[in-house]
C-alpha positions in Angstrom: 165.8 140.4 89.0 163.8 137.2 88.6 162.1 136.8 85.2 158.6 138.4 85.2 159.2 140.1 88.5 159.6 143.7 89.6 161.5 143.2 92.8 159.3 141.0 95.0 156.2 141.5 92.8 154.8 140.0 89.6 155.4 136.4 88.4 153.1 133.8 86.8 150.6 132.3 89.3 148.4 130.5 86.8 147.0 127.1 85.9 149.3 125.0 83.6 146.6 125.2 80.9 147.3 128.9 80.5 151.1 128.5 80.0 151.0 127.8 76.3 149.4 131.1 75.2 151.6 133.0 77.6 154.7 131.4 76.2 153.4 132.1 72.7 152.8 135.7 73.6 156.3 136.0 75.1 157.8 134.7 71.9 155.8 137.1 69.8 157.1 140.0 72.0 160.7 138.9 71.2 160.2 138.3 67.4 157.1 140.3 66.1 157.1 143.3 68.4 160.6 144.7 67.5 160.2 143.9 63.8 160.1 146.8 61.3 156.8 145.6 59.9 155.1 145.8 63.3 156.7 149.1 64.4 156.0 150.9 61.1 152.3 149.8 61.1 151.9 150.6 64.9 153.4 154.1 64.6 151.2 154.8 61.6 148.0 153.6 63.5 148.9 155.8 66.5 149.2 158.8 64.3 146.3 158.2 61.9 143.8 156.3 64.1 144.5 157.6 67.6 145.7 161.2 66.9 149.1 161.0 68.6 151.0 162.8 69.8 148.2 163.8 72.3 148.3 167.5 73.4 149.6 169.0 76.6 147.5 171.7 78.1 148.4 174.4 80.7 145.4 175.1 83.0 145.6 178.9 83.2 142.7 179.5 85.5 143.2 176.6 87.9 146.9 177.4 88.1 146.0 180.9 89.3 143.4 179.6 91.7 145.6 177.0 93.3 148.9 178.9 93.3 150.8 176.3 91.3 151.4 175.4 87.6 148.9 172.7 86.6 149.6 170.9 83.3 147.5 168.1 81.7 148.7 165.3 79.4 145.6 165.0 77.3 144.9 161.3 76.8 141.2 162.2 76.8 141.7 163.6 73.3 142.7 160.2 71.9 140.2 158.5 69.6 137.8 156.5 71.8 138.4 159.0 74.6 141.2 157.5 76.8 144.7 156.1 77.1 143.4 152.6 76.6 143.6 152.7 72.8 147.4 152.8 73.0 147.4 149.4 74.4 144.6 147.8 72.5 145.9 148.8 69.1 149.3 147.4 70.1 148.0 144.1 71.4 145.5 143.8 68.6 148.1 144.3 65.9 150.4 141.8 67.7 147.5 139.3 67.9 146.6 139.8 64.2 150.2 139.1 63.2 150.2 136.0 65.5 147.2 134.7 63.4 144.5 135.3 66.0 140.9 136.1 65.0 139.3 137.1 68.3 140.2 139.9 70.8 138.9 139.0 74.3 138.8 141.7 77.0 137.5 142.6 80.4 136.4 146.1 81.2 135.3 148.2 84.2 134.6 151.7 83.2 134.1 150.5 79.6 136.9 152.5 78.1 139.1 149.4 77.6 136.1 147.6 76.1 135.5 150.4 73.7 139.2 150.6 72.8 139.4 146.8 72.2 136.3 147.0 70.0 137.8 149.8 68.0 141.0 147.9 67.5 139.1 144.7 66.5 137.1 146.7 63.9 140.2 148.4 62.5 142.0 145.0 62.3 139.0 143.0 61.0 138.8 140.9 64.2 135.9 139.9 66.5 135.7 141.6 70.0 134.3 139.7 73.0 133.9 141.8 76.1 133.3 140.7 79.7 131.9 143.4 81.9 130.5 143.2 85.5 126.7 143.5 85.5 126.9 146.5 87.8 129.3 148.3 85.4 127.0 147.5 82.4 124.4 149.7 84.2 126.8 152.3 85.4 128.5 152.8 82.1 125.6 152.4 79.6 127.0 154.9 77.1 130.1 152.8 76.6 128.0 149.6 76.4 126.0 151.2 73.6 129.2 152.3 71.8 130.7 148.8 71.9 127.5 147.2 70.6 127.3 149.7 67.8 130.8 148.7 66.7 130.0 145.0 66.7 131.2 143.7 70.1 129.7 140.7 71.9 129.2 141.9 75.4 128.8 139.4 78.2 127.5 140.8 81.6 129.1 139.0 84.6 126.6 138.4 87.4 129.0 136.7 89.9 130.8 138.2 92.9 130.6 142.0 93.2 129.6 142.2 89.5 132.6 144.6 88.8 136.0 144.5 87.2 137.5 141.7 89.4 134.7 139.4 88.4 135.0 140.3 84.7 138.7 139.4 84.7 137.9 136.0 86.3 135.3 135.2 83.6 137.5 136.4 80.8 140.4 134.2 82.0 138.0 131.2 82.0 137.0 132.0 78.4 140.6 132.2 77.3 141.3 128.8 78.9 138.6 127.3 76.7 139.6 129.0 73.4 143.4 129.7 73.2 143.9 128.8 69.5 142.1 131.7 67.9 141.8 134.1 70.8 144.1 136.7 72.3 143.3 138.0 75.7 143.8 141.8 75.4 144.5 142.5 79.1 143.5 146.0 79.9 145.9 147.1 82.6 149.6 146.7 83.6 148.7 143.8 85.8 148.1 140.0 85.5 150.6 137.3 84.9 153.9 137.9 83.1 154.3 139.1 80.3 151.2 141.3 80.5 152.7 144.0 82.9 155.6 144.4 80.5 153.5 144.3 77.4 151.0 146.9 78.5 153.8 149.2 79.8 155.5 148.8 76.4 152.4 150.3 74.7 151.5 152.9 77.3 155.1 154.3 77.9 154.4 156.6 74.9 152.5 158.8 77.3 155.5 159.8 79.3 157.8 159.7 76.2 155.7 162.5 74.7 154.9 164.3 77.9 158.5 164.6 79.0 159.6 166.1 75.7 156.5 168.4 75.5 157.0 169.7 79.0 160.7 170.4 78.3 159.9 172.2 75.0 157.4 174.5 76.8 159.6 175.1 79.9 163.1 175.9 78.7 164.3 172.4 79.1 163.2 172.0 82.7 161.3 169.0 84.1 158.1 169.2 86.2 158.3 169.0 90.0 155.5 166.4 90.3 154.1 163.9 87.8 150.8 162.3 88.9 148.2 159.9 87.7 145.3 157.9 89.0 145.9 154.2 89.9 143.5 151.4 89.6 145.2 148.5 87.9 147.7 151.2 86.9 148.2 151.3 83.1 147.9 155.1 82.6 150.1 155.7 85.6 152.8 153.3 84.6 152.8 154.8 81.1 153.0 158.3 82.6 155.8 157.4 85.0 158.0 155.3 82.9 160.2 157.9 81.2 160.4 160.0 84.4 161.6 157.2 86.6 165.3 158.0 85.9 164.7 161.7 86.7 165.3 161.8 90.5 164.2 165.4 90.7 160.7 164.5 89.6 158.4 163.2 92.3 156.0 160.5 91.1 152.6 160.4 92.8 150.0 157.7 92.2 146.5 158.4 93.4 144.3 155.6 94.6 140.6 155.7 95.3 139.6 155.9 99.0 136.0 155.2 98.4 133.7 157.3 100.6 136.7 158.0 102.8 135.4 156.9 106.2 137.5 154.5 108.3 136.8 150.9 107.3 134.8 151.8 104.2 135.1 149.8 101.0 137.8 151.4 98.9 140.2 150.7 96.0 143.5 151.5 97.7 145.6 148.3 98.0 148.9 150.2 98.0 147.9 152.2 101.0 145.6 149.7 102.8 146.4 146.3 101.4 148.8 143.4 102.0 150.9 141.1 99.8 149.0 138.4 98.0 148.2 136.7 94.8 145.4 137.6 92.4 144.8 137.2 88.6 148.2 135.5 88.1 150.4 138.0 89.9 151.9 138.7 93.3 151.0 142.2 94.3 149.3 144.4 97.0 145.7 143.3 97.6 142.6 144.3 99.6 142.1 141.0 101.5 141.2 139.4 104.8 143.9 137.9 107.1 142.9 134.5 105.6 143.6 135.8 102.0 139.9 136.2 100.9 139.5 139.2 98.5 137.6 142.1 100.0 135.0 144.1 98.1 136.4 147.3 96.5 134.6 150.5 95.8 135.1 153.8 93.9 132.8 156.3 92.4 135.0 155.8 89.3 134.3 152.3 87.8 137.8 152.0 86.3 139.4 152.3 89.7 137.1 149.7 91.3 139.7 146.9 91.7 141.1 145.2 94.8 144.6 144.8 93.4 147.2 146.8 91.5 149.9 146.2 88.8 153.1 144.7 90.3 155.4 147.4 89.0 153.5 150.0 91.1 154.0 147.8 94.2 157.7 147.7 93.4 158.0 151.5 92.8 156.4 152.0 96.2 158.6 149.4 97.8 161.8 151.0 96.7 160.5 154.5 97.5 160.6 155.8 93.9 156.9 156.6 93.8 154.5 157.8 96.5 150.9 156.6 96.5 148.1 158.6 98.1 144.3 158.4 98.4 141.5 160.6 97.2 137.9 160.0 98.2 134.7 160.1 96.1 133.7 163.6 97.3 137.1 165.0 96.5 137.1 163.4 93.0 133.6 164.7 92.3 134.7 168.2 93.3 137.7 168.0 90.9 135.4 166.8 88.2 133.3 169.9 88.6 136.2 172.4 89.1 138.1 171.3 85.9 134.9 171.3 83.9 133.9 174.8 85.0 137.3 176.5 85.2 139.0 175.0 82.1 136.1 173.6 79.9 137.6 170.1 80.2 135.3 167.3 81.4 137.6 164.6 82.9 136.8 161.0 83.5 136.0 160.3 87.2 139.1 158.1 87.2 141.3 161.0 86.1 139.5 163.4 88.5 141.2 161.6 91.4 144.6 162.8 90.0 143.3 166.3 89.5 142.0 166.3 93.0 145.5 165.5 94.3 146.6 169.0 93.1 143.5 170.7 94.5 143.6 169.0 97.9 147.3 169.6 98.4 147.5 173.1 97.0 149.2 174.6 100.0 151.9 171.9 100.1 152.4 172.2 96.3 152.4 176.1 96.3 154.7 177.4 93.5 155.4 173.9 92.1 154.7 172.5 88.7 152.3 169.5 88.6 151.8 167.4 85.5 148.7 165.3 85.6 147.9 162.4 83.2 144.3 163.1 82.2 143.7 159.5 81.3 140.2 159.9 79.9 137.2 162.1 79.2 134.1 162.3 81.3 131.1 162.0 79.0 130.9 158.3 80.0 130.3 159.3 83.6 127.5 161.9 83.2 124.9 159.3 84.2 126.7 158.6 87.5 126.9 162.4 88.1 123.2 162.8 87.4 122.4 160.2 90.1 124.8 161.7 92.7 124.3 165.4 92.1 
């Protein structure tokens, strides 16, 4: 396999000016990341500051309703409310040990921005967060949390004013200030080595989940492991330790938008074509001429026209299946899980829960393990407008 590639996908499609910090980061991954000093501190932070291991919950009522065994890996219970903190603490600590002073990040739903701000505060660093202007409005609670913890928030007014545009502006900022700044990339995408680095910090989800499930089920594995996919960090973390288990079906759930034919969506693995964006070759929503199409999802964190290259590879080799769930189905799952189990999921995670609901007949009698990637209090404003 070529360096930085997952099969045909990945690579480093970047300006020469960005090569020095990527080479520096790659070197730090080889020297600092495996060191006892880093690993000891990181494991301590995950335990004391995040609350790992996160719980696994059996959904008693929904399992009975649906005729299957529904389990949740509870990343929503992490400090700051999502899986994002696993990655930001890891990258933040690595950057601190590299001598950096500023953590730069992009964010869509705001959870990565919050988690980056938390990491910066814990490590006595500065957080600079780029966020699409549309998402600043949609995710006001997270904006307020970031500001309270001291982040500098820069609304991005260009393009569709969402995650894609926030990434563009953050990359420009990094170009201008490489010496003191680390770009804390939020998902398992972007130029090499970011997909590897983010997976390294998120794989703890499946490491814990696999053992927890076996402990609760007489050493057996689940039939299906599923997670929502935008850029794909929670899903790649949830899949990683199950990939060698051929008996376990891996299902990634993309956002179909409103679901009508031709509507704006966030499903590049289902509806996209090969292309290059944000430093990587992957599956993209684009025109025949290679112009990026607008994306849409009711879940801001899934509102992205690309996907991490490892997901494109897992689909390419047939190891994972990628399906779509529309806004209405995700909203229904949001309400059902809230009312039947007392768990309010993020709209992103609701797409994965909806997979089990919408396919209950096909999944009858099977065990389904869902990565509940985040909690839904951030989305209540969106729900008020829609409902």
